[in-house]
C-alpha positions as CSV (number, residue, x, y, z in Angstrom):
1,M,130.2,-99.4,-17.7
2,D,131.8,-98.9,-21.1
3,E,134.7,-96.6,-20.0
4,K,138.0,-97.2,-21.8
5,V,140.8,-98.5,-19.7
6,P,144.4,-98.8,-21.0
7,G,145.4,-102.3,-22.0
8,R,143.7,-105.2,-23.6
9,V,141.8,-108.3,-22.8
10,T,142.8,-111.5,-24.5
11,I,140.6,-114.6,-24.5
12,A,142.3,-118.0,-25.3
13,P,140.6,-120.2,-27.8
14,E,140.4,-122.9,-25.1
15,V,138.0,-120.6,-23.2
16,L,135.8,-120.3,-26.3
17,A,136.0,-124.1,-26.8
18,T,135.0,-124.7,-23.2
19,I,132.0,-122.4,-23.5
20,A,130.9,-124.1,-26.8
21,Q,131.4,-127.6,-25.4
22,L,129.5,-127.0,-22.1
23,T,126.7,-125.1,-23.9
24,T,126.3,-127.9,-26.5
25,Q,126.2,-130.6,-23.8
26,E,123.3,-128.8,-22.0
27,V,121.1,-129.0,-25.1
28,T,118.5,-131.7,-24.7
29,G,119.1,-134.4,-27.3
30,V,122.9,-134.2,-27.4
31,Y,124.3,-137.4,-26.0
32,Q,127.9,-136.4,-25.9
33,M,130.7,-134.7,-27.9
34,S,132.4,-136.9,-30.5
35,T,136.0,-136.9,-29.4
36,Y,137.5,-139.5,-31.7
37,W,137.2,-137.5,-34.8
38,T,138.6,-134.2,-33.6
39,R,141.5,-135.9,-31.8
40,N,142.6,-137.7,-35.0
41,V,142.0,-134.8,-37.4
42,N,143.8,-132.3,-35.2
43,R,146.8,-134.6,-34.7
44,F,146.9,-135.2,-38.5
45,L,146.7,-131.5,-39.3
46,G,149.1,-130.6,-36.5
47,N,146.5,-128.4,-34.8
48,T,146.4,-127.7,-31.1
49,R,143.3,-129.5,-29.8
50,V,141.2,-126.9,-28.1
51,G,138.5,-129.2,-26.8
52,D,137.0,-132.6,-27.3
53,G,134.5,-132.4,-30.2
54,V,135.1,-128.6,-30.7
55,Q,137.3,-126.7,-33.1
56,I,137.6,-122.9,-32.8
57,R,138.9,-120.4,-35.3
58,V,139.1,-116.7,-34.6
59,K,139.7,-114.4,-37.5
60,N,139.1,-110.6,-37.7
61,R,137.6,-110.8,-34.2
62,Q,134.9,-113.2,-35.4
63,V,134.5,-116.7,-34.0
64,S,133.9,-119.8,-36.1
65,V,133.0,-123.0,-34.3
66,N,132.9,-126.6,-35.5
67,L,131.1,-129.0,-33.2
68,H,131.2,-132.8,-33.5
69,I,128.4,-134.5,-31.6
70,I,126.6,-137.8,-30.9
71,V,122.9,-137.4,-30.6
72,E,120.1,-139.3,-28.9
73,H,118.1,-141.6,-31.1
74,D,114.7,-140.0,-30.6
75,V,115.4,-136.4,-31.7
76,N,114.8,-134.4,-34.9
77,M,118.4,-133.9,-35.9
78,L,117.8,-130.8,-38.0
79,Q,116.0,-129.1,-35.1
80,L,118.6,-130.2,-32.6
81,G,121.4,-128.8,-34.8
82,R,119.7,-125.5,-35.1
83,R,119.1,-125.3,-31.3
84,V,122.8,-126.1,-30.7
85,Q,123.8,-123.3,-33.2
86,A,121.5,-120.8,-31.5
87,Q,122.6,-121.7,-27.9
88,V,126.3,-121.7,-28.7
89,T,126.0,-118.4,-30.6
90,R,124.1,-116.8,-27.7
91,A,126.6,-118.1,-25.1
92,I,129.7,-116.8,-26.9
93,E,128.2,-113.4,-27.7
94,E,126.8,-112.9,-24.2
95,L,129.7,-114.3,-22.1
96,V,132.6,-113.1,-24.2
97,G,131.2,-110.3,-26.3
98,M,132.7,-111.6,-29.6
99,D,130.8,-111.9,-32.8
100,V,130.0,-115.4,-34.0
101,K,130.5,-115.9,-37.8
102,Q,129.3,-119.5,-37.9
103,V,128.5,-122.5,-35.8
104,N,128.8,-125.8,-37.8
105,V,127.2,-128.8,-36.2
106,H,128.5,-132.2,-37.4
107,I,126.4,-135.1,-36.2
108,K,128.9,-138.0,-36.1
109,D,126.7,-140.8,-34.6
110,V,123.4,-141.7,-33.0
111,H,123.2,-143.2,-29.5
112,Y,120.8,-146.1,-29.1
113,P,120.3,-147.3,-25.5
114,A,121.0,-150.9,-24.7
115,V,117.7,-153.0,-24.7
């Protein structure tokens, strides 16, 4: 059903941030989003915070995503980062239909359970 209809569809960056955040949190090995860093940097830069641990930029109809996460202690961080990149890219492309230019994963800390 690709028929053209007059008008346009606008998707807020907050929607993209929510998709990226929820998708990231579903990946096994991600403990949680790192909220402290993005709150302080966004406040310093004067940016609108679009999601805890998530920064979204849309330019020329391409999405760039920065994710700030805390990981479980027993995971291969490189493999986890690549899984997060793949899953977030897939989710945005399938749910929104926008091209993903990049997904940058920033591992901010490691969670060790209390003994």
